N, C-alpha and C positions, 0 to 999 in steps of 0.2 A: 503495500499498499502506499503510495505516496504522501510524504507526510508534509503539512501545509505549514510553515513560521507562526502566522497569527493565529491559525488554531490552536497550536501547541501552546504560544504564549497566553492565550485566552483563557485556558486550562492550568494553566500555570497561576495568572491573575484570580481564578477562581479559588483556589487552593489556599491561596495565601491570603485571602479575606475569611473562610472557610476555618483553619486550623490555626492563623496567628489574629485575626480580628473576630472569633469567635461569632462570626454570622450564620444565618441559617443556609445549609446546603441550598433547598429551592429555589430561597430568595435570591440568592447568587445567582444561580446558573440561570434564573428570568434575567436578574441585570446584567450580566454578562453576555448573554445572545442577542443583547440590542447595540453590542460593538458596534457591529458594524451589520448593516442593511442587505450587503451585497450577501451573505452569508446565506446556502442554499438550504434544504432539509435534510441533506447528507452532513454537509459542515456543522450545522445545530446539533443535529445528532451524535456526532462524534464529540461533540464539544461536552455535550450534557451525558453523555455516555461515560466516558472516560472520567470526568471529574466525580460522580457518583461512584465506580468503581474503585477510585483512589480514595476517595472517602472512607470507602465500605472498608478495603484494606489498610487504611492506613499503618497500623502498627506493624503488619507482616513487611509493608515496602520501606519502612524506615527502617526497620531492624537488618536488612540484607542490605540497605543502601547504607547502614552506620551513619546514620543523622537523628538527632534526637531534638524537641520542642522547645526552644519558639523555632521555628525552620525559615532561616536564609535562602534568599532565591536560587542561590545556586545547589541548596540542599535540597528545594521543591524539585530543581530539573534532574538532580540524580535518582530521587523518589520515579520522577517521570521515566527516565531513563532503564528502572529496575521494570516498570510496567511493560515499556516495550520491550525489552528483551524475554520478558516470559510470555508477551504475545507474539513473540516472532516475528517484531518488525525490525528489519535492520537500520540502524538510526543513521541520523543523516550528520554530516560535517559541518556542525554548526561549533561556533565558538561557545555556545553555553555550556555544551556537554564535554566535559572530560573526557578521556578515555575509557571507554568502560569495560572495564573486565565480566566479557559475558558468560564465560565457563566458570567463575568464582559465583556468579547472583545465581546461575541454575545452581549449583554446589548447594549454597546456603540455603535455597528456595525448599528443595529436596529435605533438606535435612529439619527445617523448620516445620515444614507441613508434618510432621510425625506428632508436633505439639500444637493442640486442640486452640490455645489461645491465641496462637501465633499465624498458624492457619486459616482460622476462623477471624483472627484479628478482633479480639475482644480486649478490655482491659481486665485486668487479675481479679479484681473484685466483683464482676459482674460475672466471668467465667466462674468463679467459687460458689458466689449466691446459688445461682441458677442451675448450677450441679446437684448443689446441697436442696433447692426446692424442688427440683425436678427429676434428681437419679441423673446420674451420669450417662445411659445409654438414651434417653429422651432429649435431655440438653442436647448431646452431639450430634443427634440428628435434627433437634429444632434448629440450632443455630448455622448448622449446615443449609438449612432451606430459607430461612432468613435472611441468609447472605445473597440468596438470589434475585434477581432485579424482579419489580412485581410487575404483572401481567395488567393490563387494561381490563377494567369491566366497568359496564355502564350496568344502569338501572333504570328500566323504562318507567317513565313517569304515565302512568295509567289516567290521569287527569285527563290527558291531550290525547294518547294512542295505545295502541294495544304491542303486543312484545313481537309479534308476526308482522304489523304494520311498519315497526320502528327497523325492521332486520331488512325489510324490501325500502324501505326511506334509505336506509344507509347505505345499502348495494347501490340504490340508484348514483349515489354520490362515491361509487368506486372504495366504500369500507363494507369488506367482508365481518360477518360476526357470528357466533356460534351459541346458541343456548346450553346452558350448563344444567345437568339433572340434580334436582333436589332445590334448586334455585327459581322460584317460578317468575320472576323479573329479569335477570340478572341474562346480560349476554358479554358475552368473551370476545376478544380481538384477537385472531391468531397470529397478525402480525399488527406491531406498534402502527400508530397513527396520531395525526394530530384532529382530535376529533374536535375539538372547540372552537375549529374555522367552520364546519358543516353548518349548512341551512340548518340540518335536525335539531344541534344544539341551539342555534338561534331561537330556534322554535320552540323549547323547553320541552323537546320529546324525551329528552335523559337527562341523566346525571352520573358522572362517574364515581362510582362510590364499590369497595371491594365485596366479595361477596358474602363474606364472614360479617360485615359490617348491615347488609344488606336483613341478616337473621336476627336482629336486635327490633325493629319496629313490629316485624310480623309477630315475635316472642311476647309484643304488649298486649295482643289481640284487641284492638281497638274498634269500635263499630260508628258509625255515622250517626251525628247529633251528639256525643260524648262531649263530654270537658273531659278533655286530655292535658297534663302539664310535662312538657320536655325541659327538664330545669336545669341542665346542663348542654344547652343547644348548640352552643358556638356558631358559626357560619349555616347551620343547620342541616346537614343532610338528611338525618334521621329525623328532622321536624317536616321536611318535604315528603317524606316515603309515609309520615304518619299522616300528612294532610291527606297525599292520596288514597291511605288505607282508610282514610275515613271519608272520602268523597265529596272531600269539598264540606261536609256538611256536620254542625257542632263548634263546638272553643278548640282551640290548639293554641296554649301560650307558652310562647318560647322562651324561654328566660337564661340571661348570660351574665357575669360580672364585666363583659367587655362588650361597650355600645358599638366598639369598629365591627366586631364579629356579627352583631345584630342586624347593622346598617350592610354587609354582605348578604345575611340571612335576605333582608326585604327585598334586596335584587334578585335575588336567585328565586326567591317566591313570584318575583313579578312575570318573571320571564316562565316559571311552572303552572303559570296559573294558579295557585295555591291562595286563596282566597280567606280561608278560615284560621290563618296564623296571626296571632297578636303578638309582637316582639316585645318584652318587659326587662328592662334593665334593672338587676338585682343592686341597687345603690344603698341596701341597708337591708337588714334582718326583716325590717318592719314589710318588707313586698313580700319575704315569704312566708308571715305570719297573718297577714289577710287571706294568703290564700289555705290556710289551714281547715282541713278537713271537706272541702269544696269538689275533689277531682275523682272522676271515676276513675283515670289512669294516670300514672304518673310514671317517668322514664325519668331514671337519675345514669346517665351516662359519663362517669364519674373522671373525674381529673386521675391521671396515672403514671406508670414510668413510661408508657408505650413502647414495652419492650416486644412486644408481639407485632408492630408495625416495624418494626427495623428497614424491612425490606424498602418502604417508602421513604422513610426517615434514617440513613443511615447513621446521620453526625450524632444519633440519640445517643448511640455507644460513647464516644467523646465528649458529649454534654451533662451526662448522667452525672451525679456526686454520688459519695455511699450514704452519705447521711440524709438523701432525698426521701430516699424509701420508706425512712421513721419516718419523716415530716408529712408526704405525701400519705400513708397508711392513717394517720391521724386527720386530715382533711377528710379521706374517704368516708370516717368514721363520723364525724362533725356531719358530714353531708347527709349520711344516711338517717341520721337519728332525728334531724333537725327536717330534711324535704321529705321524708314518709310521713310526717303530720300532716301534708297537703292531702294524703288519700281518705276519701269517705269510708266507713265502714262495707263492707264488700265489695272494695274494690279491688283492682291489679297494680302492682308495680315491678318494674323491670329494675333490677341493678346490672351495671354494664360497663367493661373496661376494654382496654384494648392492651390488656398485659397477660403473660405467662404464668406469671409470680400467683400461687396460689395465700400469700400474705396479703394479696391485693383482692382474691376473688372471695371463693369458698370462706376462707376462713374471716374476711371482713361480716359476708353474709351469715355464718355463726355468730360472730359476736353481736352484730344488730339483734340477732335473735332472741339472745339471752341478757338484752337489755330493757330497762323498763319501756323504751321507746318502742322496740319488739315484739312486746309481750302477745300482743293483739295479732303479730302476723305470724305465717307458717310458709314453707318454701312447696312451691308446688312441683318446678323444675329446674334443672340448670344444664349447662353446654358449655364443656370446657373444650375451646376447638385450637388445635394447635396446625401451624404452617406445615409440617410436618407429616401431617396425617391429611389434611382436608386440600392444600397447595395452595390457601389464601391465608389471608392474614390471621396472625394469634389472637383470641378473643377469649371472653368472658362473658356468660350472661345469666341471671337467676331470675327467674319470674314468683312473686311473691303474693300473696292474696292477704288482706285484714280483714277479721272476722267481722 
């Protein structure tokens, strides 16, 4: 493959922002792709995919290149050279690339590949924590799968179109999709494509949403005409799904502590034709207390470590700190105990996370059920979803009922 200097330099710029400035990989890639309007789809693909792969395997490449953070520009070029050698790409004769010992790189790679924390490029503490929590066999399989790039999965917006009609509309736009067994609204793209530029997207016919995430709204068992509260709505992927399942009938209150996310939800709701969503910012505990005892259904899509979705956010591995788990499990418990009070007697509630750790999942549900606030609740069912078993994101969801 012919390497273009400006594309490689764009990757180095992106890595500098992600590794040294602590910026988020997805935002950085969006920013860097705007550097040159002349770049075509292949150029943009090279920048995005190379950047993500180097973020994913940062520890392995740094170890082989014998460089340590904070990385200087020559360090980043050394890491990139390691990536290129391991990909079988012959290195160009550029002054930024010092003579690269290809045999030593391959030898070191073979040696480090025998050790999971290097092979899968994870910090020691995450590797130890997950092995202890999941067992060595499951964690080894899981982290290997979580290091694979995520597929593009769409969720049909049934307020506007059926799944078959959506398949046909996308095919007319040159995009092939396949249904996924067991996921009623999901379509998978066998080949990556920029679906956001399609007319079907602009018409609000679909949202991009992982197959595992699509199971959460379904589990809540909503009915048209109910009062439903999505307590941690964010930018509203699951709120939009709930609105469609409610057929736009009833009231769906979408809450979050970030007004910027709710603004994005409003924009998406307009495109989706979802009219029954009412965004509410949680400015104080009063906003929650006003709703106590009023909802037929409550969704708590709780903040978490995000260890189940590192295929999409590989920089999570490097941003997470060991004390975060302790802080987030406290927050999850507070949210469960407070937000569960929104539910009416006889109502149903789903607690969900995009984490694979039992500490954030079943342990939290058990702790809630043994608390005063959880004494009227019982668990109906729960699902632990592992990427290594499903092929999709790691998730947890539990359906609870209030007496």
